[in-house]
LUMKE-58402 format. One record per residue (C-alpha): residue in three letters; residue number from 1; x, y, z. Coordinates in nm, 4 decimals. Each point is the difference from the previous one (the first is absolute). Layout:
{rest ala&nr NUM&X X&Y Y&Z Z}
...
% end
This chain:
{rest met&nr 1&X -3.6537&Y 1.1812&Z 0.2861}
{rest lys&nr 2&X 0.0707&Y 0.1439&Z 0.3120}
{rest leu&nr 3&X 0.3645&Y -0.1393&Z 0.1243}
{rest cys&nr 4&X 0.2809&Y 0.2440&Z 0.0859}
{rest ile&nr 5&X 0.2955&Y -0.2425&Z 0.1907}
{rest ser&nr 6&X -0.0730&Y -0.2875&Z -0.2499}
{rest ala&nr 7&X 0.0840&Y 0.2133&Z -0.2859}
{rest leu&nr 8&X 0.2978&Y 0.1570&Z 0.0814}
{rest ser&nr 9&X 0.1074&Y -0.3698&Z 0.1035}
{rest val&nr 10&X -0.1012&Y -0.1459&Z -0.3163}
{rest val&nr 11&X 0.1717&Y 0.2981&Z -0.2178}
{rest leu&nr 12&X 0.3837&Y -0.0749&Z 0.1992}
{rest val&nr 13&X -0.0407&Y -0.3725&Z -0.1560}
{rest leu&nr 14&X -0.1555&Y 0.1170&Z -0.3675}
{rest leu&nr 15&X 0.3495&Y 0.2691&Z -0.0227}
{rest phe&nr 16&X 0.1635&Y -0.3332&Z -0.0004}
{rest val&nr 17&X -0.1949&Y -0.1913&Z -0.2461}
{rest ser&nr 18&X -0.1061&Y 0.2654&Z -0.2789}
{rest ala&nr 19&X 0.1095&Y 0.3831&Z 0.0020}
{rest ala&nr 20&X 0.2647&Y 0.0592&Z -0.1463}
{rest pro&nr 21&X 0.2088&Y -0.2899&Z -0.1133}
{rest gln&nr 22&X 0.3335&Y 0.1668&Z 0.1466}
{rest leu&nr 23&X -0.1015&Y -0.0201&Z 0.3047}
{rest ala&nr 24&X -0.1293&Y -0.3865&Z 0.0205}
{rest ala&nr 25&X 0.2780&Y -0.2586&Z 0.1270}
{rest lys&nr 26&X 0.1873&Y -0.1957&Z -0.3164}
{rest asn&nr 27&X -0.1981&Y -0.2899&Z 0.0649}
{rest val&nr 28&X -0.3481&Y -0.0102&Z 0.0798}
{rest asn&nr 29&X -0.0685&Y -0.3825&Z -0.0580}
{rest lys&nr 30&X 0.0913&Y -0.0777&Z 0.3865}
{rest pro&nr 31&X -0.2287&Y -0.1717&Z 0.2511}
{rest arg&nr 32&X -0.1664&Y 0.2329&Z 0.1916}
{rest ala&nr 33&X 0.1269&Y 0.0133&Z 0.3858}
{rest thr&nr 34&X -0.2247&Y -0.1639&Z 0.2484}
{rest val&nr 35&X -0.1021&Y 0.1637&Z 0.3141}
{rest val&nr 36&X -0.2153&Y -0.0783&Z 0.2867}
{rest arg&nr 37&X -0.2265&Y 0.3005&Z 0.0527}
{rest ala&nr 38&X 0.0614&Y 0.2079&Z 0.2572}
{rest ala&nr 39&X -0.3815&Y 0.0128&Z 0.1521}
{rest asp&nr 40&X -0.2614&Y -0.2578&Z 0.0035}
{rest leu&nr 41&X -0.2338&Y 0.2592&Z -0.1536}
{rest leu&nr 42&X 0.1450&Y 0.0317&Z -0.3014}
{rest ser&nr 43&X -0.0318&Y -0.1687&Z -0.3058}
{rest phe&nr 44&X 0.1667&Y -0.0705&Z -0.3762}
{rest asp&nr 45&X -0.3519&Y 0.0312&Z -0.1633}
{rest his&nr 46&X -0.1802&Y 0.2139&Z 0.2500}
{rest tyr&nr 47&X -0.2737&Y 0.1263&Z -0.2882}
{rest leu&nr 48&X 0.1251&Y -0.0995&Z -0.2771}
{rest lys&nr 49&X -0.3647&Y -0.1062&Z -0.1364}
{rest thr&nr 50&X -0.0980&Y 0.3459&Z 0.0751}
{rest cys&nr 51&X 0.1635&Y 0.1801&Z -0.2885}
{rest pro&nr 52&X 0.2560&Y -0.2399&Z -0.2108}
{rest gln&nr 53&X 0.0750&Y 0.2718&Z -0.2313}
{rest ala&nr 54&X 0.1628&Y 0.2115&Z 0.3217}
{rest glu&nr 55&X 0.3798&Y -0.1525&Z -0.1138}
{rest gly&nr 56&X -0.0029&Y 0.0899&Z -0.3736}
{rest ile&nr 57&X -0.1192&Y 0.3654&Z 0.1056}
{rest ile&nr 58&X 0.2753&Y 0.0436&Z 0.2629}
{rest gln&nr 59&X 0.2426&Y -0.1439&Z -0.2087}
{rest gln&nr 60&X -0.0824&Y 0.2382&Z -0.3105}
{rest lys&nr 61&X 0.0058&Y 0.2936&Z 0.2489}
{rest thr&nr 62&X 0.3251&Y -0.0760&Z 0.1662}
{rest gly&nr 63&X 0.1719&Y -0.1012&Z -0.3818}
{rest asp&nr 64&X -0.1685&Y 0.3560&Z -0.1191}
{rest trp&nr 65&X 0.2062&Y 0.1581&Z 0.2822}
{rest ile&nr 66&X 0.3043&Y -0.1066&Z 0.0381}
{rest gln&nr 67&X 0.0807&Y -0.0065&Z -0.3916}
{rest lys&nr 68&X -0.1039&Y 0.3619&Z 0.0527}
{rest asp&nr 69&X 0.2389&Y 0.0755&Z 0.2517}
{rest phe&nr 70&X 0.2234&Y -0.3277&Z 0.1196}
{rest thr&nr 71&X 0.0851&Y 0.1858&Z 0.3036}
{rest leu&nr 72&X -0.3409&Y -0.0870&Z 0.1715}
{rest ala&nr 73&X 0.1178&Y -0.3517&Z 0.0180}
{rest ala&nr 74&X 0.2303&Y 0.0799&Z 0.3079}
{rest ser&nr 75&X -0.2094&Y 0.2650&Z 0.1001}
{rest ile&nr 76&X -0.3066&Y -0.1996&Z 0.0978}
{rest ile&nr 77&X 0.2335&Y -0.2865&Z 0.1820}
{rest arg&nr 78&X 0.1096&Y 0.2953&Z 0.1956}
{rest leu&nr 79&X -0.3628&Y 0.1108&Z 0.0386}
{rest his&nr 80&X -0.0783&Y -0.3531&Z 0.1351}
{rest phe&nr 81&X 0.2711&Y 0.0043&Z 0.2400}
{rest his&nr 82&X -0.1313&Y 0.2892&Z 0.1694}
{rest asp&nr 83&X -0.3531&Y -0.0810&Z 0.0456}
{rest cys&nr 84&X 0.1135&Y -0.3489&Z 0.1222}
{rest ala&nr 85&X 0.2585&Y 0.1493&Z 0.2298}
{rest val&nr 86&X -0.2377&Y 0.2623&Z 0.1895}
{rest arg&nr 87&X -0.3280&Y -0.2015&Z 0.1985}
{rest gly&nr 88&X 0.0559&Y -0.2887&Z -0.3079}
{rest cys&nr 89&X -0.1215&Y -0.0977&Z -0.3266}
{rest asp&nr 90&X -0.2965&Y 0.2372&Z 0.0660}
{rest ala&nr 91&X -0.0101&Y 0.2587&Z -0.2953}
{rest ser&nr 92&X 0.0444&Y 0.2831&Z 0.2547}
{rest ile&nr 93&X 0.2536&Y 0.1295&Z -0.2230}
{rest leu&nr 94&X -0.2909&Y 0.0892&Z -0.2717}
{rest leu&nr 95&X -0.1895&Y 0.2389&Z 0.2219}
{rest asn&nr 96&X 0.0310&Y 0.3339&Z -0.0895}
{rest his&nr 97&X -0.0938&Y 0.2106&Z 0.2662}
{rest gln&nr 98&X 0.1194&Y 0.2652&Z 0.1999}
{rest gly&nr 99&X 0.2206&Y -0.1853&Z 0.2797}
{rest ser&nr 100&X 0.0504&Y -0.3052&Z -0.2054}
{rest glu&nr 101&X 0.2876&Y -0.1690&Z -0.0460}
{rest arg&nr 102&X -0.0347&Y 0.0691&Z -0.3660}
{rest arg&nr 103&X 0.0978&Y 0.3153&Z 0.0731}
{rest ala&nr 104&X 0.2701&Y -0.0072&Z 0.2384}
{rest phe&nr 105&X 0.3614&Y 0.1132&Z -0.0843}
{rest ala&nr 106&X 0.1155&Y -0.3230&Z 0.0081}
{rest ser&nr 107&X -0.2592&Y -0.0934&Z -0.2455}
{rest arg&nr 108&X 0.1032&Y 0.3103&Z -0.2294}
{rest thr&nr 109&X 0.1780&Y -0.1666&Z -0.3006}
{rest leu&nr 110&X -0.2574&Y -0.3131&Z -0.0241}
{rest arg&nr 111&X -0.1339&Y -0.1058&Z -0.2884}
{rest gly&nr 112&X -0.2379&Y -0.2289&Z -0.2201}
{rest phe&nr 113&X -0.3597&Y 0.1582&Z 0.1835}
{rest gln&nr 114&X -0.1012&Y 0.0766&Z -0.3804}
{rest val&nr 115&X 0.0176&Y -0.3937&Z -0.0472}
{rest ile&nr 116&X -0.1653&Y -0.1123&Z 0.2100}
{rest asp&nr 117&X -0.3046&Y 0.2331&Z -0.0096}
{rest asp&nr 118&X 0.0169&Y -0.0656&Z -0.4000}
{rest ile&nr 119&X -0.0973&Y -0.3740&Z 0.0188}
{rest lys&nr 120&X -0.2110&Y 0.0314&Z 0.3250}
{rest ala&nr 121&X -0.2191&Y 0.2441&Z -0.2489}
{rest glu&nr 122&X 0.0237&Y -0.2849&Z -0.2457}
{rest leu&nr 123&X -0.0982&Y -0.2634&Z 0.2016}
{rest glu&nr 124&X -0.2492&Y 0.1813&Z 0.1488}
{rest arg&nr 125&X -0.1855&Y 0.0556&Z -0.3270}
{rest gln&nr 126&X -0.0074&Y -0.3454&Z -0.1163}
{rest cys&nr 127&X -0.0333&Y -0.1117&Z 0.2864}
{rest pro&nr 128&X -0.2394&Y 0.2304&Z 0.2504}
{rest lys&nr 129&X -0.0547&Y -0.0499&Z 0.3462}
{rest ile&nr 130&X 0.1648&Y -0.3339&Z 0.0150}
{rest asp&nr 131&X 0.2584&Y -0.0897&Z 0.2248}
{rest ala&nr 132&X 0.2593&Y -0.1815&Z -0.2233}
{rest thr&nr 133&X 0.3271&Y -0.1366&Z -0.0186}
{rest ile&nr 134&X 0.1893&Y -0.2302&Z -0.2015}
{rest ile&nr 135&X 0.2368&Y -0.2735&Z 0.0219}
{rest ala&nr 136&X 0.3391&Y 0.2002&Z -0.1376}
{rest gly&nr 137&X 0.1852&Y -0.2899&Z -0.2384}
{rest gly&nr 138&X 0.3144&Y 0.2135&Z -0.0673}
{rest pro&nr 139&X 0.3200&Y -0.2329&Z 0.0005}
{rest phe&nr 140&X 0.0976&Y 0.1460&Z 0.3301}
{rest trp&nr 141&X -0.2342&Y -0.0767&Z 0.2402}
{rest gln&nr 142&X -0.3391&Y -0.0417&Z 0.1060}
{rest val&nr 143&X -0.1918&Y 0.2680&Z 0.1882}
{rest pro&nr 144&X -0.2966&Y -0.1712&Z 0.2434}
{rest phe&nr 145&X -0.2678&Y 0.2598&Z 0.0950}
{rest gly&nr 146&X -0.2524&Y 0.1413&Z 0.2469}
{rest arg&nr 147&X 0.1613&Y 0.2853&Z 0.1131}
{rest lys&nr 148&X -0.2028&Y 0.3289&Z 0.1165}
{rest asp&nr 149&X 0.0997&Y 0.3267&Z -0.0365}
{rest gly&nr 150&X 0.0591&Y 0.1699&Z 0.3405}
{rest arg&nr 151&X -0.1500&Y 0.3256&Z 0.1077}
{rest ile&nr 152&X 0.2485&Y 0.1315&Z 0.1992}
{rest ser&nr 153&X 0.3306&Y 0.2434&Z -0.1879}
{rest ile&nr 154&X 0.1916&Y 0.1831&Z 0.2507}
{rest ser&nr 155&X 0.2642&Y 0.2729&Z -0.1707}
{rest arg&nr 156&X 0.2932&Y -0.0528&Z 0.3042}
{rest glu&nr 157&X -0.0227&Y -0.3641&Z -0.0339}
{rest ala&nr 158&X 0.1497&Y -0.0186&Z -0.3454}
{rest asp&nr 159&X 0.2949&Y 0.1414&Z 0.1498}
{rest ser&nr 160&X 0.0591&Y -0.3847&Z 0.1149}
{rest val&nr 161&X 0.0872&Y -0.1150&Z -0.3344}
{rest pro&nr 162&X 0.4071&Y 0.0114&Z -0.0506}
{rest gln&nr 163&X 0.0839&Y 0.2982&Z -0.1086}
{rest gly&nr 164&X 0.3731&Y -0.1232&Z -0.1138}
{rest his&nr 165&X 0.2567&Y 0.1513&Z 0.3326}
{rest glu&nr 166&X -0.1525&Y -0.3494&Z 0.1977}
{rest asn&nr 167&X 0.2768&Y -0.2519&Z 0.0943}
{rest val&nr 168&X 0.0315&Y -0.3646&Z 0.0149}
{rest thr&nr 169&X -0.1711&Y -0.0687&Z 0.2539}
{rest ala&nr 170&X -0.3028&Y 0.2488&Z -0.0188}
{rest leu&nr 171&X -0.0736&Y -0.2050&Z -0.3403}
{rest ile&nr 172&X 0.0138&Y -0.3257&Z 0.1002}
{rest glu&nr 173&X -0.2374&Y 0.1073&Z 0.2975}
{rest phe&nr 174&X -0.2177&Y 0.1942&Z -0.1703}
{rest phe&nr 175&X -0.0408&Y -0.3175&Z -0.2616}
{rest glu&nr 176&X -0.0403&Y -0.2227&Z 0.2943}
{rest val&nr 177&X -0.2621&Y 0.1740&Z 0.1819}
{rest arg&nr 178&X -0.2370&Y -0.0395&Z -0.3468}
{rest gly&nr 179&X 0.0839&Y -0.4228&Z -0.0394}
{rest leu&nr 180&X 0.3016&Y 0.0807&Z -0.2115}
{rest asn&nr 181&X 0.3431&Y -0.0981&Z 0.0214}
{rest met&nr 182&X 0.3238&Y 0.0606&Z -0.0791}
{rest leu&nr 183&X 0.0157&Y -0.1793&Z -0.3640}
{rest asp&nr 184&X -0.3087&Y 0.1925&Z -0.0634}
{rest leu&nr 185&X 0.1650&Y 0.2985&Z 0.0451}
{rest val&nr 186&X 0.2806&Y -0.0442&Z -0.2792}
{rest thr&nr 187&X -0.2602&Y -0.1600&Z -0.1948}
{rest leu&nr 188&X -0.2714&Y 0.2825&Z -0.0095}
{rest ser&nr 189&X 0.3177&Y 0.2486&Z -0.0416}
{rest gly&nr 190&X 0.0482&Y -0.1663&Z -0.3257}
{rest ala&nr 191&X -0.2752&Y 0.1596&Z -0.1100}
{rest his&nr 192&X 0.2525&Y 0.3685&Z -0.0741}
{rest thr&nr 193&X 0.1241&Y -0.1799&Z -0.2887}
{rest ile&nr 194&X -0.2870&Y 0.1944&Z -0.1990}
{rest gly&nr 195&X 0.0131&Y 0.3006&Z 0.2410}
{rest arg&nr 196&X 0.0902&Y 0.3314&Z -0.0229}
{rest ser&nr 197&X 0.1111&Y 0.2524&Z 0.2870}
{rest ser&nr 198&X -0.0369&Y 0.3588&Z 0.0492}
{rest cys&nr 199&X 0.3795&Y 0.1216&Z 0.0786}
{rest ser&nr 200&X -0.1421&Y 0.2001&Z 0.3082}
{rest ser&nr 201&X -0.0653&Y -0.3391&Z 0.1351}
{rest phe&nr 202&X 0.3815&Y -0.0769&Z 0.0305}
{rest lys&nr 203&X 0.1653&Y 0.3333&Z -0.0649}
{rest asn&nr 204&X 0.2077&Y 0.0025&Z 0.3236}
{rest arg&nr 205&X 0.1782&Y -0.3352&Z -0.1125}
{rest leu&nr 206&X 0.1477&Y 0.1505&Z -0.3144}
{rest ser&nr 207&X 0.2075&Y 0.2311&Z 0.1919}
{rest asn&nr 208&X -0.1260&Y 0.0104&Z 0.3415}
{rest phe&nr 209&X -0.0516&Y -0.3395&Z 0.1507}
{rest asn&nr 210&X -0.0338&Y 0.0364&Z 0.3737}
{rest gly&nr 211&X 0.1109&Y 0.3225&Z 0.0676}
{rest thr&nr 212&X 0.3309&Y -0.1066&Z -0.1500}
{rest arg&nr 213&X 0.0440&Y 0.2486&Z -0.2834}
{rest lys&nr 214&X 0.0866&Y -0.2483&Z -0.2024}
{rest pro&nr 215&X -0.1843&Y -0.2865&Z -0.2194}
{rest asp&nr 216&X -0.1226&Y -0.3385&Z 0.1167}
{rest pro&nr 217&X 0.2865&Y -0.2309&Z 0.0132}
{rest ser&nr 218&X -0.2130&Y -0.2978&Z -0.1609}
{rest leu&nr 219&X -0.0843&Y 0.1674&Z -0.3139}
{rest asn&nr 220&X 0.2959&Y -0.0697&Z -0.2699}
{rest ser&nr 221&X 0.1278&Y 0.3248&Z -0.0632}
{rest met&nr 222&X 0.0139&Y -0.0321&Z -0.4172}
{rest tyr&nr 223&X -0.3970&Y -0.0462&Z 0.0404}
{rest leu&nr 224&X -0.0439&Y 0.2411&Z 0.2347}
{rest asn&nr 225&X 0.2023&Y 0.2913&Z -0.1889}
{rest asn&nr 226&X -0.0910&Y -0.1448&Z -0.3490}
{rest phe&nr 227&X -0.3071&Y -0.0774&Z 0.0383}
{rest leu&nr 228&X -0.2249&Y 0.1157&Z 0.3478}
{rest lys&nr 229&X 0.1514&Y 0.3402&Z -0.0407}
{rest lys&nr 230&X -0.0125&Y 0.0987&Z -0.3330}
{rest lys&nr 231&X -0.4151&Y -0.1007&Z 0.0293}
{rest cys&nr 232&X -0.0367&Y 0.1693&Z 0.3065}
{rest gln&nr 233&X 0.0109&Y 0.3440&Z -0.0924}
{rest lys&nr 234&X -0.3079&Y 0.0659&Z 0.1965}
{rest asp&nr 235&X -0.2020&Y -0.0767&Z 0.2732}
{rest leu&nr 236&X -0.3008&Y -0.1046&Z -0.2110}
{rest asp&nr 237&X 0.2238&Y -0.1964&Z -0.2214}
{rest leu&nr 238&X -0.0780&Y -0.3806&Z -0.0525}
{rest ile&nr 239&X 0.2328&Y -0.2798&Z -0.0536}
{rest tyr&nr 240&X -0.0435&Y -0.4025&Z -0.0587}
{rest leu&nr 241&X 0.0480&Y -0.2094&Z 0.2949}
{rest asp&nr 242&X 0.1596&Y -0.2392&Z -0.2426}
{rest ala&nr 243&X 0.2028&Y 0.2108&Z -0.2534}
{rest ile&nr 244&X 0.0645&Y -0.3231&Z -0.2378}
{rest thr&nr 245&X -0.3647&Y -0.1436&Z -0.0219}
{rest pro&nr 246&X -0.2424&Y 0.2448&Z 0.1255}
{rest lys&nr 247&X -0.3029&Y -0.1435&Z -0.1975}
{rest thr&nr 248&X 0.0582&Y -0.3702&Z 0.1025}
{rest phe&nr 249&X -0.0938&Y -0.2012&Z 0.2923}
{rest asp&nr 250&X 0.3438&Y -0.1364&Z 0.0480}
{rest thr&nr 251&X 0.2260&Y -0.0979&Z 0.2504}
{rest gln&nr 252&X 0.2592&Y 0.2621&Z -0.1181}
{rest phe&nr 253&X -0.1067&Y 0.2225&Z 0.2998}
{rest tyr&nr 254&X 0.1416&Y -0.2785&Z 0.2295}
{rest ser&nr 255&X 0.3084&Y 0.0201&Z -0.2118}
{rest asn&nr 256&X 0.0547&Y 0.3504&Z -0.0295}
{rest leu&nr 257&X 0.0148&Y -0.0044&Z 0.3925}
{rest his&nr 258&X 0.2392&Y -0.2500&Z 0.0407}
{rest lys&nr 259&X 0.2726&Y 0.1490&Z -0.2785}
{rest lys&nr 260&X -0.0734&Y 0.3666&Z 0.1785}
{rest leu&nr 261&X -0.1539&Y 0.0896&Z -0.3241}
{rest gly&nr 262&X -0.3618&Y 0.0414&Z 0.1076}
{rest phe&nr 263&X -0.2198&Y 0.2049&Z 0.2367}
{rest ala&nr 264&X -0.2158&Y -0.1278&Z 0.2795}
{rest ile&nr 265&X -0.2094&Y 0.2973&Z 0.1506}
{rest asn&nr 266&X 0.0914&Y -0.1237&Z 0.2978}
{rest arg&nr 267&X 0.3419&Y -0.0699&Z 0.0553}
{rest ser&nr 268&X -0.1393&Y -0.2506&Z 0.2688}
{rest val&nr 269&X -0.1220&Y -0.2589&Z -0.2534}
{rest ala&nr 270&X 0.3401&Y -0.0346&Z -0.1548}
{rest gln&nr 271&X 0.1563&Y -0.0549&Z 0.3971}
{rest val&nr 272&X -0.2762&Y -0.2793&Z 0.0512}
{rest arg&nr 273&X 0.0758&Y -0.1600&Z -0.2975}
{rest cys&nr 274&X 0.3652&Y -0.0533&Z 0.0454}
{rest lys&nr 275&X -0.0596&Y -0.0605&Z 0.3865}
{rest asn&nr 276&X -0.2055&Y -0.3012&Z -0.1150}
{rest trp&nr 277&X 0.1212&Y -0.1126&Z -0.2904}
{rest ser&nr 278&X -0.0249&Y -0.3973&Z 0.0844}
{rest ile&nr 279&X -0.3416&Y 0.0805&Z -0.0428}
{rest cys&nr 280&X -0.0322&Y 0.2648&Z -0.2208}
{rest cys&nr 281&X 0.2377&Y -0.0424&Z -0.2723}
{rest cys&nr 282&X -0.1497&Y -0.2148&Z -0.2620}
{rest ile&nr 283&X -0.2975&Y 0.2225&Z -0.0257}
{rest gly&nr 284&X 0.1999&Y 0.2756&Z -0.1811}
{rest ile&nr 285&X 0.2049&Y -0.3141&Z -0.1598}
{rest ser&nr 286&X -0.3098&Y -0.2430&Z -0.1770}
{rest ala&nr 287&X -0.2742&Y 0.1905&Z -0.1676}
{rest ser&nr 288&X -0.2693&Y -0.2706&Z 0.0292}
{rest leu&nr 289&X 0.0866&Y -0.0178&Z 0.3764}
{rest phe&nr 290&X -0.0848&Y 0.3604&Z 0.0221}
{rest glu&nr 291&X -0.3244&Y 0.0014&Z -0.1879}
{rest ser&nr 292&X -0.1035&Y -0.2483&Z 0.1861}
{rest gln&nr 293&X 0.0652&Y 0.1416&Z 0.3431}
{rest phe&nr 294&X -0.0832&Y 0.3296&Z -0.1217}
{rest ala&nr 295&X -0.3741&Y -0.1816&Z -0.0424}
{rest val&nr 296&X -0.0050&Y -0.1530&Z 0.3396}
{rest ser&nr 297&X 0.0869&Y 0.3362&Z 0.1421}
{rest met&nr 298&X -0.2568&Y 0.1445&Z -0.1645}
{rest val&nr 299&X -0.2632&Y -0.1290&Z 0.0629}
{rest lys&nr 300&X 0.0802&Y -0.0022&Z 0.4400}
{rest leu&nr 301&X 0.0450&Y 0.3550&Z -0.0978}
{rest gly&nr 302&X -0.3280&Y 0.0037&Z -0.1189}
{rest asn&nr 303&X -0.1205&Y -0.1823&Z 0.2902}
{rest val&nr 304&X 0.0984&Y 0.2336&Z 0.2401}
{rest gln&nr 305&X -0.3094&Y 0.0771&Z 0.2527}
{rest val&nr 306&X -0.2232&Y -0.0464&Z -0.2226}
{rest leu&nr 307&X -0.3885&Y 0.0933&Z 0.0581}
{rest thr&nr 308&X -0.2371&Y -0.3174&Z -0.0370}
{rest arg&nr 309&X -0.2375&Y -0.0819&Z 0.2446}
{rest pro&nr 310&X -0.3511&Y 0.1794&Z 0.0129}
{rest asn&nr 311&X 0.0924&Y 0.2954&Z 0.2255}
{rest glu&nr 312&X 0.2640&Y 0.0768&Z -0.1272}
{rest gly&nr 313&X 0.0609&Y 0.3029&Z -0.2848}
{rest glu&nr 314&X -0.2054&Y 0.0230&Z -0.2842}
{rest ile&nr 315&X 0.0015&Y 0.0025&Z -0.3968}
{rest arg&nr 316&X 0.0043&Y 0.2886&Z -0.1177}
{rest val&nr 317&X -0.2203&Y 0.1681&Z -0.2990}
{rest asn&nr 318&X 0.3116&Y 0.2657&Z -0.0487}
{rest cys&nr 319&X 0.3523&Y -0.0943&Z 0.0720}
{rest asn&nr 320&X 0.0367&Y 0.3424&Z 0.0677}
{rest phe&nr 321&X -0.1840&Y 0.0106&Z 0.2671}
{rest val&nr 322&X -0.2483&Y -0.1623&Z 0.2730}
{rest asn&nr 323&X -0.3767&Y -0.1051&Z -0.0619}
{rest ala&nr 324&X -0.2354&Y 0.2378&Z 0.1270}
% end
């Protein structure tokens, strides 16, 4: 089976369906969000009949990987975001050559490539030379298919992805250019509920925030001294962004931020939420609302600048390289 971007999209859904139980939302019987397709040439039943076992293959492989290392769940969500943020959702982040996005400094901490490669290899073995995708029947969202893989991947363009130092205005503009809004920004930031970060990415906030030689005042002093500073002895040390329920996809990340006991890599995420309380407060209070809106926002993200027309993109034989 020759698909790259579709496999990445489906894996995201199945993370919440069948991977590690602790990563799934507590109520998996909620109805899926109804979302209007962003591109007319995408469809939910694209190639459905050509490889009916595809969903089972992806589900099994995803479950195997996440059970071995549950941190890959957050890594794959992040990988998907980085892909869609540059040239749209075209799997350009998977291309592995000199000067590609994947080899950019900004992409140095991305993980999960091996999951996609493993799934792709098994799909190719069971459904050789078939361009097939599936209906992802997870409890969160359906993924419309028909995307093609891009042929271009440029290292310097990876620098456009938010790195944690952007202000509120810059973050909102970044999302709006891609057809996403403030609610999407706040909602997708909730994926940090199962994420980790290296201490090097925020060490300035622990002791020399904005050159003041003092910690970031938005951090609770007990959380700062008793958790962050103790966990971050070295730049390469890793901490959970949600220290309370790091293995559960829930709203705890928002609750932590509200109490100044949480940690957002980009300080502006918390500021966005506070300044727009009337719009976003319920996302952090209602688990069902968060899950439903997360579904909607993920579909919107996955439809950013998709390639569907005959003269656009290709279907890669190997996800890491353009076709010869």
